[in-house]
PATI-533828 format. One record per residue (C-alpha): residue number from 1; residue in one letter; x, y, z negated. Coordinates in nm, 4 decimals. Layout:
<recs>
+-----+--------+----------+----------+----------+
| num | residu |       px |       py |       pz |
+-----+--------+----------+----------+----------+
| NUM |      a |        X |        Y |        Z |
...
+-----+--------+----------+----------+----------+
</recs>
This chain:
<recs>
+-----+--------+----------+----------+----------+
| num | residu |       px |       py |       pz |
+-----+--------+----------+----------+----------+
|   1 |      m |   5.7458 |   4.3683 |  -4.6170 |
|   2 |      e |   5.5258 |   4.0803 |  -4.5031 |
|   3 |      k |   5.2497 |   4.1815 |  -4.7442 |
|   4 |      a |   5.2535 |   4.5320 |  -4.6016 |
|   5 |      k |   5.1964 |   4.3868 |  -4.2566 |
|   6 |      e |   4.8977 |   4.1856 |  -4.3753 |
|   7 |      k |   4.7325 |   4.4992 |  -4.5117 |
|   8 |      v |   4.7574 |   4.6865 |  -4.1791 |
|   9 |      s |   4.4069 |   4.7260 |  -4.0356 |
|  10 |      i |   4.2877 |   4.8337 |  -3.6915 |
|  11 |      p |   4.1875 |   5.2036 |  -3.6861 |
|  12 |      k |   3.8152 |   5.2649 |  -3.6455 |
|  13 |      s |   3.8818 |   5.4923 |  -3.3474 |
|  14 |      m |   4.0016 |   5.1894 |  -3.1498 |
|  15 |      l |   3.6614 |   5.0280 |  -3.1911 |
|  16 |      l |   3.4591 |   5.3245 |  -3.0660 |
|  17 |      p |   3.4417 |   5.2275 |  -2.6967 |
|  18 |      q |   3.3007 |   4.8855 |  -2.7870 |
|  19 |      e |   3.0416 |   5.0402 |  -3.0191 |
|  20 |      e |   2.9330 |   5.2839 |  -2.7482 |
|  21 |      m |   2.8832 |   4.9995 |  -2.5009 |
|  22 |      l |   2.6673 |   4.8158 |  -2.7487 |
|  23 |      e |   2.4498 |   5.1226 |  -2.7961 |
|  24 |      v |   2.3783 |   5.1464 |  -2.4224 |
|  25 |      r |   2.2437 |   4.7938 |  -2.4170 |
|  26 |      k |   1.9265 |   4.7660 |  -2.6208 |
|  27 |      k |   1.7950 |   4.4433 |  -2.7537 |
|  28 |      g |   1.5864 |   4.2297 |  -2.5140 |
|  29 |      q |   1.2553 |   4.3787 |  -2.4099 |
|  30 |      k |   0.9302 |   4.2001 |  -2.3297 |
|  31 |      i |   0.7964 |   4.3183 |  -1.9951 |
|  32 |      k |   0.4501 |   4.3185 |  -1.8449 |
|  33 |      i |   0.4470 |   4.2231 |  -1.4748 |
|  34 |      g |   0.1535 |   4.2667 |  -1.2374 |
|  35 |      i |   0.1178 |   4.0704 |  -0.9124 |
|  36 |      p |  -0.1570 |   4.1978 |  -0.6775 |
|  37 |      s |  -0.2860 |   3.9992 |  -0.3819 |
|  38 |      d |  -0.1402 |   4.0999 |  -0.0444 |
|  39 |      y |  -0.3898 |   3.9062 |   0.1670 |
|  40 |      s |  -0.5654 |   4.2240 |   0.2859 |
|  41 |      k |  -0.2311 |   4.3310 |   0.4362 |
|  42 |      v |  -0.2038 |   4.0006 |   0.6250 |
|  43 |      e |   0.0807 |   3.8925 |   0.3978 |
|  44 |      y |   0.0539 |   3.5374 |   0.2648 |
|  45 |      r |   0.3657 |   3.5131 |   0.0463 |
|  46 |      v |   0.3511 |   3.5609 |  -0.3303 |
|  47 |      p |   0.6618 |   3.6805 |  -0.5207 |
|  48 |      l |   0.6368 |   3.4386 |  -0.8157 |
|  49 |      t |   0.5342 |   3.0741 |  -0.8168 |
|  50 |      p |   0.3526 |   2.9184 |  -1.1157 |
|  51 |      q |   0.6832 |   2.7540 |  -1.2174 |
|  52 |      a |   0.8476 |   3.0976 |  -1.2302 |
|  53 |      v |   0.5575 |   3.2372 |  -1.4334 |
|  54 |      d |   0.5912 |   2.9474 |  -1.6768 |
|  55 |      l |   0.9605 |   3.0269 |  -1.7282 |
|  56 |      l |   0.9059 |   3.4021 |  -1.7710 |
|  57 |      v |   0.6207 |   3.3492 |  -2.0173 |
|  58 |      s |   0.8443 |   3.1168 |  -2.2213 |
|  59 |      y |   1.0748 |   3.4192 |  -2.2681 |
|  60 |      g |   0.7828 |   3.6244 |  -2.4016 |
|  61 |      h |   0.6988 |   3.8208 |  -2.0867 |
|  62 |      e |   0.3381 |   3.8799 |  -1.9790 |
|  63 |      i |   0.2283 |   3.8154 |  -1.6189 |
|  64 |      l |  -0.1004 |   3.9421 |  -1.4711 |
|  65 |      i |  -0.1986 |   3.7920 |  -1.1348 |
|  66 |      e |  -0.4856 |   3.9154 |  -0.9202 |
|  67 |      k |  -0.7398 |   3.6443 |  -0.8488 |
|  68 |      n |  -0.6413 |   3.4279 |  -0.5475 |
|  69 |      a |  -0.3068 |   3.6076 |  -0.4999 |
|  70 |      g |  -0.1333 |   3.2726 |  -0.4457 |
|  71 |      k |  -0.4111 |   3.1046 |  -0.2472 |
|  72 |      h |  -0.2408 |   3.1227 |   0.0935 |
|  73 |      a |   0.0801 |   2.9831 |  -0.0507 |
|  74 |      s |  -0.1312 |   2.6915 |  -0.1828 |
|  75 |      y |  -0.1164 |   2.8055 |  -0.5476 |
|  76 |      s |  -0.4515 |   2.8140 |  -0.7262 |
|  77 |      n |  -0.5675 |   3.0403 |  -1.0082 |
|  78 |      e |  -0.5642 |   2.7322 |  -1.2326 |
|  79 |      d |  -0.1971 |   2.6703 |  -1.1481 |
|  80 |      y |  -0.1080 |   3.0168 |  -1.2761 |
|  81 |      q |  -0.3304 |   2.9901 |  -1.5836 |
|  82 |      k |  -0.1722 |   2.6593 |  -1.6835 |
|  83 |      a |   0.1668 |   2.8283 |  -1.6498 |
|  84 |      g |   0.0608 |   3.0968 |  -1.8974 |
|  85 |      g |  -0.0295 |   3.3719 |  -1.6521 |
|  86 |      t |  -0.3422 |   3.5867 |  -1.6876 |
|  87 |      i |  -0.5791 |   3.5999 |  -1.3894 |
|  88 |      v |  -0.7449 |   3.9400 |  -1.3370 |
|  89 |      e |  -1.0280 |   4.0291 |  -1.1009 |
|  90 |      t |  -0.8857 |   4.3399 |  -0.9322 |
|  91 |      k |  -0.5489 |   4.4670 |  -0.8085 |
|  92 |      e |  -0.6094 |   4.7894 |  -1.0022 |
|  93 |      e |  -0.5587 |   4.5909 |  -1.3236 |
|  94 |      t |  -0.2174 |   4.4720 |  -1.2034 |
|  95 |      f |  -0.1301 |   4.8323 |  -1.1120 |
|  96 |      q |  -0.1297 |   4.9263 |  -1.4817 |
|  97 |      c |   0.1659 |   4.7000 |  -1.5652 |
|  98 |      d |   0.5233 |   4.8079 |  -1.6452 |
|  99 |      i |   0.6460 |   4.6361 |  -1.3284 |
| 100 |      v |   0.4338 |   4.5800 |  -1.0176 |
| 101 |      l |   0.5754 |   4.2992 |  -0.8055 |
| 102 |      r |   0.4504 |   4.2456 |  -0.4523 |
| 103 |      i |   0.5673 |   4.1740 |  -0.0976 |
| 104 |      a |   0.3824 |   4.4350 |   0.1097 |
| 105 |      p |   0.4346 |   4.8127 |   0.0813 |
| 106 |      f |   0.1705 |   5.0389 |  -0.0789 |
| 107 |      n |  -0.0872 |   5.2461 |   0.1076 |
| 108 |      m |  -0.2219 |   5.5851 |  -0.0061 |
| 109 |      d |  -0.5238 |   5.4473 |  -0.1975 |
| 110 |      e |  -0.3083 |   5.1955 |  -0.3814 |
| 111 |      i |  -0.0601 |   5.4635 |  -0.4834 |
| 112 |      d |  -0.3508 |   5.6654 |  -0.6258 |
| 113 |      a |  -0.4478 |   5.3601 |  -0.8326 |
| 114 |      l |  -0.0999 |   5.3191 |  -0.9823 |
| 115 |      r |  -0.0585 |   5.4077 |  -1.3488 |
| 116 |      g |   0.2516 |   5.6137 |  -1.2776 |
| 117 |      n |   0.5852 |   5.6221 |  -1.4651 |
| 118 |      q |   0.6357 |   5.2533 |  -1.3883 |
| 119 |      v |   0.8481 |   5.0273 |  -1.1657 |
| 120 |      i |   0.7549 |   4.8940 |  -0.8228 |
| 121 |      i |   0.9527 |   4.6076 |  -0.6701 |
| 122 |      s |   0.8468 |   4.5257 |  -0.3132 |
| 123 |      s |   0.9597 |   4.5176 |   0.0486 |
| 124 |      l |   1.0441 |   4.8606 |   0.1835 |
| 125 |      q |   0.9207 |   4.8052 |   0.5431 |
| 126 |      l |   0.9792 |   5.1658 |   0.6491 |
| 127 |      y |   0.7618 |   5.1288 |   0.9597 |
| 128 |      a |   0.4590 |   5.1163 |   0.7260 |
| 129 |      y |   0.5453 |   5.4446 |   0.5495 |
| 130 |      k |   0.4817 |   5.8080 |   0.6327 |
| 131 |      q |   0.6136 |   6.1259 |   0.4765 |
| 132 |      e |   0.2851 |   6.1643 |   0.2844 |
| 133 |      t |   0.3229 |   5.8130 |   0.1392 |
| 134 |      i |   0.6717 |   5.8837 |   0.0080 |
| 135 |      q |   0.5622 |   6.2226 |  -0.1326 |
| 136 |      k |   0.2752 |   6.0556 |  -0.3172 |
| 137 |      l |   0.5101 |   5.7972 |  -0.4719 |
| 138 |      l |   0.7379 |   6.0794 |  -0.5886 |
| 139 |      k |   0.4449 |   6.2541 |  -0.7604 |
| 140 |      k |   0.3629 |   5.9332 |  -0.9480 |
| 141 |      k |   0.7112 |   5.9459 |  -1.1075 |
| 142 |      v |   0.7660 |   5.5803 |  -1.0238 |
| 143 |      t |   1.0901 |   5.3906 |  -0.9749 |
| 144 |      c |   1.0803 |   5.1978 |  -0.6455 |
| 145 |      i |   1.3113 |   4.9073 |  -0.5646 |
| 146 |      a |   1.3347 |   4.7359 |  -0.2242 |
| 147 |      f |   1.3858 |   4.3588 |  -0.2003 |
| 148 |      e |   1.5876 |   4.3843 |   0.1202 |
| 149 |      q |   1.8420 |   4.6267 |  -0.0263 |
| 150 |      l |   1.9191 |   4.4371 |  -0.3470 |
| 151 |      e |   2.2696 |   4.2935 |  -0.3667 |
| 152 |      n |   2.4474 |   4.0563 |  -0.5981 |
| 153 |      e |   2.7758 |   4.1649 |  -0.7563 |
| 154 |      d |   2.9700 |   4.0470 |  -0.4502 |
| 155 |      g |   2.7748 |   4.2674 |  -0.2091 |
| 156 |      f |   2.5656 |   3.9739 |  -0.0791 |
| 157 |      l |   2.1996 |   4.0438 |   0.0158 |
| 158 |      p |   2.0113 |   3.7407 |  -0.1221 |
| 159 |      f |   1.6605 |   3.8391 |  -0.0091 |
| 160 |      v |   1.7710 |   3.9288 |   0.3425 |
| 161 |      h |   1.9755 |   3.6090 |   0.3706 |
| 162 |      q |   1.6970 |   3.3774 |   0.2544 |
| 163 |      m |   1.4194 |   3.5389 |   0.4584 |
| 164 |      s |   1.6476 |   3.5552 |   0.7636 |
| 165 |      q |   1.7114 |   3.1818 |   0.7377 |
| 166 |      i |   1.3379 |   3.1168 |   0.7322 |
| 167 |      a |   1.2676 |   3.3664 |   1.0140 |
| 168 |      g |   1.5337 |   3.2062 |   1.2319 |
| 169 |      v |   1.4009 |   2.8529 |   1.1928 |
| 170 |      t |   1.0339 |   2.9534 |   1.2288 |
| 171 |      s |   1.1116 |   3.1483 |   1.5470 |
| 172 |      i |   1.1888 |   2.8169 |   1.7182 |
| 173 |      t |   0.8570 |   2.6729 |   1.5949 |
| 174 |      i |   0.6765 |   2.9832 |   1.7232 |
| 175 |      a |   0.8458 |   2.9657 |   2.0640 |
| 176 |      s |   0.7577 |   2.5979 |   2.0933 |
| 177 |      e |   0.3952 |   2.6686 |   2.0047 |
| 178 |      y |   0.3483 |   2.9527 |   2.2543 |
| 179 |      l |   0.5167 |   2.7620 |   2.5371 |
| 180 |      s |   0.2781 |   2.4679 |   2.4876 |
| 181 |      n |  -0.0714 |   2.4258 |   2.6308 |
| 182 |      s |  -0.2200 |   2.4534 |   2.2805 |
| 183 |      r |  -0.1678 |   2.8331 |   2.3055 |
| 184 |      n |  -0.2393 |   2.8517 |   2.6798 |
| 185 |      g |   0.1333 |   2.8489 |   2.7461 |
| 186 |      k |   0.3049 |   2.7174 |   3.0556 |
| 187 |      g |   0.3239 |   2.3642 |   2.9127 |
| 188 |      v |   0.6994 |   2.3537 |   2.8508 |
| 189 |      l |   0.8477 |   2.1278 |   2.5838 |
| 190 |      f |   1.0916 |   2.3411 |   2.3864 |
| 191 |      g |   1.3478 |   2.0652 |   2.3641 |
| 192 |      e |   1.5308 |   1.7997 |   2.5631 |
| 193 |      v |   1.3970 |   1.4937 |   2.7463 |
| 194 |      t |   1.5954 |   1.2482 |   2.9607 |
| 195 |      g |   1.5828 |   1.3400 |   3.3282 |
| 196 |      v |   1.4350 |   1.6861 |   3.2639 |
| 197 |      t |   1.6347 |   2.0108 |   3.2576 |
| 198 |      p |   1.6419 |   2.1290 |   2.8939 |
| 199 |      a |   1.4612 |   2.4454 |   2.7904 |
| 200 |      e |   1.6711 |   2.7625 |   2.7710 |
| 201 |      l |   1.6868 |   3.0058 |   2.4805 |
| 202 |      v |   1.8498 |   3.3495 |   2.4726 |
| 203 |      i |   1.9289 |   3.5063 |   2.1337 |
| 204 |      i |   2.0041 |   3.8776 |   2.1008 |
| 205 |      g |   2.2354 |   3.9232 |   1.8009 |
| 206 |      t |   2.4549 |   3.7183 |   1.5682 |
| 207 |      s |   2.2740 |   3.7700 |   1.2350 |
| 208 |      t |   2.1784 |   3.5002 |   0.9838 |
| 209 |      a |   1.8421 |   3.4715 |   1.1621 |
| 210 |      a |   2.0260 |   3.4243 |   1.4926 |
| 211 |      e |   2.2458 |   3.1537 |   1.3405 |
| 212 |      y |   1.9519 |   2.9570 |   1.2002 |
| 213 |      a |   1.7510 |   2.9943 |   1.5210 |
| 214 |      a |   2.0486 |   2.8600 |   1.7183 |
| 215 |      r |   2.0988 |   2.5769 |   1.4692 |
| 216 |      a |   1.7337 |   2.4679 |   1.4959 |
| 217 |      a |   1.7353 |   2.5003 |   1.8750 |
| 218 |      l |   2.0536 |   2.2967 |   1.9179 |
| 219 |      g |   1.8986 |   2.0234 |   1.7058 |
| 220 |      l |   1.6194 |   1.9985 |   1.9653 |
| 221 |      g |   1.8616 |   1.9858 |   2.2571 |
| 222 |      i |   1.7807 |   2.3372 |   2.3814 |
| 223 |      f |   2.0437 |   2.5204 |   2.5882 |
| 224 |      v |   2.1368 |   2.8262 |   2.3765 |
| 225 |      k |   2.2882 |   3.1551 |   2.4978 |
| 226 |      v |   2.3812 |   3.4262 |   2.2473 |
| 227 |      f |   2.4556 |   3.7918 |   2.3270 |
| 228 |      d |   2.6048 |   4.0555 |   2.0968 |
| 229 |      t |   2.8101 |   4.3754 |   2.1086 |
| 230 |      s |   3.0974 |   4.2184 |   1.9086 |
| 231 |      v |   3.3282 |   3.9450 |   2.0389 |
| 232 |      y |   3.4439 |   3.8874 |   1.6808 |
| 233 |      e |   3.0891 |   3.8168 |   1.5600 |
| 234 |      l |   3.0255 |   3.5889 |   1.8588 |
| 235 |      s |   3.3447 |   3.3989 |   1.7792 |
| 236 |      k |   3.2443 |   3.3575 |   1.4132 |
| 237 |      l |   2.9067 |   3.2210 |   1.5214 |
| 238 |      e |   3.0611 |   2.9731 |   1.7666 |
| 239 |      e |   3.2830 |   2.8317 |   1.4914 |
| 240 |      k |   2.9776 |   2.7325 |   1.2868 |
| 241 |      f |   2.8512 |   2.4833 |   1.5454 |
| 242 |      a |   2.9972 |   2.1500 |   1.6459 |
| 243 |      r |   2.8024 |   2.1695 |   1.9701 |
| 244 |      k |   2.9040 |   2.4346 |   2.2232 |
| 245 |      i |   2.6842 |   2.7398 |   2.2768 |
| 246 |      f |   2.7194 |   3.0006 |   2.5503 |
| 247 |      t |   2.8182 |   3.3447 |   2.4181 |
| 248 |      s |   2.8688 |   3.6798 |   2.5878 |
| 249 |      v |   2.8768 |   4.0513 |   2.5271 |
| 250 |      f |   2.6071 |   4.2522 |   2.7035 |
| 251 |      y |   2.7376 |   4.2418 |   3.0602 |
| 252 |      p |   2.4341 |   4.3577 |   3.2663 |
| 253 |      k |   2.4577 |   4.0897 |   3.5370 |
| 254 |      v |   2.5234 |   3.8075 |   3.2877 |
| 255 |      l |   2.2351 |   3.9167 |   3.0625 |
| 256 |      r |   1.9981 |   3.9555 |   3.3573 |
| 257 |      k |   2.0788 |   3.6052 |   3.4851 |
| 258 |      a |   2.0222 |   3.4591 |   3.1373 |
| 259 |      l |   1.6904 |   3.6392 |   3.0852 |
| 260 |      v |   1.5568 |   3.5431 |   3.4288 |
| 261 |      s |   1.6058 |   3.1716 |   3.3559 |
| 262 |      a |   1.5122 |   3.1801 |   2.9832 |
| 263 |      d |   1.2015 |   3.0100 |   2.8493 |
| 264 |      a |   1.2230 |   3.2094 |   2.5238 |
| 265 |      v |   1.4186 |   3.5106 |   2.4001 |
| 266 |      i |   1.4681 |   3.5917 |   2.0305 |
| 267 |      g |   1.5701 |   3.9350 |   1.9037 |
| 268 |      a |   1.7773 |   3.8771 |   1.5889 |
| 269 |      t |   2.0287 |   4.1549 |   1.5307 |
| 270 |      a |   2.1632 |   4.2406 |   1.1837 |
| 271 |      f |   1.9014 |   4.3452 |   0.9281 |
| 272 |      n |   1.9079 |   4.6850 |   0.7523 |
| 273 |      k |   2.0693 |   4.8355 |   1.0623 |
| 274 |      p |   1.9058 |   4.9821 |   1.3762 |
| 275 |      p |   1.9570 |   4.7426 |   1.6719 |
| 276 |      k |   2.2721 |   4.8396 |   1.8664 |
| 277 |      f |   2.1247 |   4.7157 |   2.1933 |
| 278 |      k |   1.7761 |   4.7041 |   2.3418 |
| 279 |      v |   1.6621 |   4.4881 |   2.6306 |
| 280 |      s |   1.5114 |   4.7292 |   2.8816 |
| 281 |      e |   1.1553 |   4.7059 |   3.0099 |
| 282 |      d |   1.2968 |   4.6558 |   3.3582 |
| 283 |      l |   1.4733 |   4.3376 |   3.2424 |
| 284 |      v |   1.1560 |   4.2123 |   3.0713 |
| 285 |      k |   0.9725 |   4.2550 |   3.4025 |
| 286 |      q |   1.2200 |   4.0151 |   3.5639 |
| 287 |      m |   1.1610 |   3.7349 |   3.3115 |
| 288 |      k |   0.9612 |   3.4241 |   3.4069 |
| 289 |      e |   0.5844 |   3.4487 |   3.3750 |
| 290 |      g |   0.4706 |   3.2686 |   3.0617 |
| 291 |      s |   0.8086 |   3.2986 |   2.8896 |
| 292 |      v |   0.8113 |   3.4096 |   2.5249 |
| 293 |      i |   0.9765 |   3.7015 |   2.3433 |
| 294 |      i |   1.0044 |   3.6850 |   1.9611 |
| 295 |      d |   1.1304 |   4.0097 |   1.8108 |
| 296 |      l |   1.2502 |   3.9539 |   1.4530 |
| 297 |      n |   1.3734 |   4.3152 |   1.4382 |
| 298 |      v |   1.0454 |   4.4814 |   1.5306 |
| 299 |      s |   1.0147 |   4.6503 |   1.1877 |
| 300 |      q |   1.3442 |   4.8311 |   1.2553 |
| 301 |      g |   1.2711 |   4.9529 |   1.6047 |
| 302 |      g |   1.2927 |   4.6226 |   1.7877 |
| 303 |      c |   1.5359 |   4.4572 |   2.0282 |
| 304 |      f |   1.3137 |   4.5112 |   2.3329 |
| 305 |      e |   1.1696 |   4.8282 |   2.4835 |
| 306 |      t |   0.8364 |   4.6467 |   2.5171 |
| 307 |      s |   0.8087 |   4.5535 |   2.1455 |
| 308 |      k |   0.5372 |   4.6820 |   1.9112 |
| 309 |      c |   0.4349 |   4.5564 |   1.5654 |
| 310 |      t |   0.1605 |   4.2935 |   1.5424 |
| 311 |      d |   0.0236 |   4.0846 |   1.2534 |
| 312 |      f |  -0.1019 |   3.7315 |   1.1957 |
| 313 |      n |  -0.4575 |   3.8266 |   1.2934 |
| 314 |      n |  -0.3361 |   3.9178 |   1.6436 |
| 315 |      p |   0.0261 |   3.8022 |   1.6576 |
| 316 |      t |   0.0864 |   3.8240 |   2.0327 |
| 317 |      y |   0.0221 |   4.0346 |   2.3402 |
| 318 |      v |   0.1199 |   3.9853 |   2.7038 |
| 319 |      k |   0.3198 |   4.2484 |   2.8927 |
| 320 |      h |   0.4614 |   4.1981 |   3.2432 |
| 321 |      g |   0.3494 |   3.8347 |   3.2190 |
| 322 |      v |   0.5661 |   3.7707 |   2.9113 |
| 323 |      v |   0.4172 |   3.6683 |   2.5749 |
| 324 |      h |   0.5422 |   3.9002 |   2.2966 |
| 325 |      y |   0.5375 |   3.7794 |   1.9351 |
| 326 |      c |   0.6224 |   4.0788 |   1.7135 |
| 327 |      v |   0.5067 |   3.9981 |   1.3590 |
| 328 |      p |   0.7450 |   4.1796 |   1.1195 |
| 329 |      n |   0.6836 |   3.9390 |   0.8288 |
| 330 |      s |   0.7223 |   3.6129 |   1.0205 |
| 331 |      p |   0.8511 |   3.4156 |   0.7132 |
| 332 |      a |   0.4955 |   3.4459 |   0.5754 |
| 333 |      m |   0.3990 |   3.1908 |   0.8400 |
| 334 |      v |   0.5460 |   2.9319 |   0.6016 |
| 335 |      s |   0.4240 |   3.1113 |   0.2914 |
| 336 |      r |   0.4811 |   2.8372 |   0.0351 |
| 337 |      t |   0.8439 |   2.7783 |   0.1343 |
| 338 |      a |   0.9060 |   3.1547 |   0.1515 |
| 339 |      s |   0.7373 |   3.2122 |  -0.1868 |
| 340 |      i |   0.9549 |   2.9492 |  -0.3561 |
| 341 |      s |   1.2625 |   3.1090 |  -0.2016 |
| 342 |      l |   1.1636 |   3.4593 |  -0.3184 |
| 343 |      s |   1.0776 |   3.3328 |  -0.6639 |
| 344 |      n |   1.4155 |   3.1605 |  -0.7024 |
| 345 |      i |   1.5909 |   3.4920 |  -0.6437 |
| 346 |      l |   1.3578 |   3.7014 |  -0.8609 |
| 347 |      i |   1.3662 |   3.4831 |  -1.1734 |
| 348 |      p |   1.7239 |   3.5698 |  -1.2838 |
| 349 |      i |   1.6679 |   3.9372 |  -1.1959 |
| 350 |      l |   1.3526 |   3.9635 |  -1.4081 |
| 351 |      l |   1.5136 |   3.7751 |  -1.6970 |
| 352 |      a |   1.8143 |   4.0092 |  -1.6793 |
| 353 |      i |   1.5824 |   4.3125 |  -1.6862 |
| 354 |      g |   1.4287 |   4.1813 |  -2.0088 |
| 355 |      d |   1.7649 |   4.0906 |  -2.1626 |
| 356 |      n |   1.9045 |   4.4367 |  -2.0886 |
| 357 |      g |   1.6132 |   4.6195 |  -2.2484 |
| 358 |      g |   1.4239 |   4.7213 |  -1.9338 |
| 359 |      v |   1.4746 |   4.8316 |  -1.5750 |
| 360 |      d |   1.6538 |   5.1585 |  -1.6561 |
| 361 |      n |   1.9252 |   4.9788 |  -1.8532 |
| 362 |      y |   1.9618 |   4.7099 |  -1.5870 |
| 363 |      i |   2.0036 |   4.9740 |  -1.3158 |
| 364 |      k |   2.2905 |   5.1175 |  -1.5215 |
| 365 |      v |   2.4742 |   4.7886 |  -1.5737 |
| 366 |      s |   2.4075 |   4.6204 |  -1.2373 |
| 367 |      r |   2.5589 |   4.7899 |  -0.9337 |
| 368 |      g |   2.3901 |   4.5420 |  -0.6955 |
| 369 |      f |   2.0449 |   4.6021 |  -0.8426 |
| 370 |      r |   2.1069 |   4.9775 |  -0.8304 |
| 371 |      k |   2.1587 |   4.9469 |  -0.4529 |
| 372 |      g |   1.7913 |   4.8540 |  -0.4142 |
| 373 |      v |   1.6578 |   5.1701 |  -0.5806 |
| 374 |      y |   1.5200 |   5.4257 |  -0.3336 |
| 375 |      i |   1.3063 |   5.6303 |  -0.5763 |
| 376 |      y |   1.4185 |   5.6828 |  -0.9376 |
| 377 |      h |   1.1682 |   5.8336 |  -1.1839 |
| 378 |      g |   0.9994 |   6.0236 |  -0.9010 |
| 379 |      i |   1.3249 |   6.1413 |  -0.7372 |
| 380 |      l |   1.4218 |   6.0183 |  -0.3902 |
| 381 |      t |   1.7647 |   5.8524 |  -0.3948 |
| 382 |      s |   1.7768 |   5.7084 |  -0.0401 |
| 383 |      t |   1.9540 |   5.9343 |   0.2072 |
| 384 |      d |   1.8167 |   5.7278 |   0.4984 |
| 385 |      i |   1.4552 |   5.7860 |   0.3910 |
| 386 |      g |   1.5330 |   6.1499 |   0.3152 |
| 387 |      r |   1.6765 |   6.1969 |   0.6633 |
| 388 |      l |   1.3808 |   6.0202 |   0.8269 |
| 389 |      f |   1.1113 |   6.2200 |   0.6474 |
| 390 |      s |   1.2994 |   6.5467 |   0.5831 |
| 391 |      i |   1.2887 |   6.5068 |   0.2035 |
| 392 |      p |   1.5940 |   6.5974 |  -0.0082 |
| 393 |      a |   1.7600 |   6.2977 |  -0.1739 |
| 394 |      k |   1.9918 |   6.2809 |  -0.4766 |
| 395 |      d |   2.2688 |   6.0406 |  -0.5699 |
| 396 |      i |   2.1339 |   5.7897 |  -0.8223 |
| 397 |      n |   2.4739 |   5.7659 |  -0.9912 |
| 398 |      l |   2.4435 |   6.1313 |  -1.0910 |
| 399 |      l |   2.0848 |   6.0857 |  -1.2105 |
| 400 |      l |   2.1815 |   5.8018 |  -1.4444 |
| 401 |      a |   2.3524 |   6.0502 |  -1.6734 |
| 402 |      v |   2.0183 |   6.2296 |  -1.7221 |
| 403 |      f |   1.7817 |   5.9360 |  -1.7791 |
+-----+--------+----------+----------+----------+
</recs>
């Protein structure tokens, strides 16, 4: 009886599901990554640092970097060469790679220069796109993935979180700079000095950027007031600070009083969502002359009716006596810090792509990575983009069965 039990074997049919899973996942694949320079687009960040390139090359991957792509993040061509990267003279050479990795979105000429049937990983920045741009990407049969829509397996947005932290902290630096005489400001110290009334800051929103702006401002002794549509979100924000901040929903009289006395106002509502509230032009007119507005949501429509996109060449304009700073990629102001942060997030993603046998396989096994895909093999998969540009979109989960 016991011997009979020892001879019992597991039926082959019970092993089939495991075998099928193994077939889906191919053996690790070496990938060729191209990194063009974004300096012409007034973008100073670079997606991979030399340290990241060194690690990826050690896994057998090939990295092509356009000459001087890391210059404004203080990374030289020699730094990348020592790390095992290959420096190329033109961005067109990087556009022939399996994966093109960059910060800025593509313009029409750059799309023409793409090899096609490849993968693009970059910021989406919808404000920079037109219907013709999207149509051209579709014709190239590319797969496009947006940094700001990528999630981890817990639904966390790592790129948005990291860049929002940086944007929040730098917004305080920017406000301080434009209130000082060095930028022909009104000569106000954005901080606290004994015997002098502290500077006042109003923050619109309770996002990560809002939290880090408030944190930096409180550290300088600035009087902080935060407005949002949600009492719950305001309460959560209050709990994060040992020092008391003023919070309120958007009561017209309360908001008006705060804006009239504010030295700086920061728009920092939740990313990836249209702002729920906009400060009217009439309220901007009532702000103090020489006060500063910093709109961190300008790429998504802005938090102020008077906002319009600017860049680092001409970052500000004055309207109704108020200085407006509306650079959509403000983390690039501290390009080295931002580049290190981006690189830290991208390294495990790129290694996982290689381990899983390429981008297509990784899209299938990683739900969070799949969330970032807005074009898949030349087919639009983002309903938001489809709605905006009147282009039909398809569910990527259905497409995965075909490719």
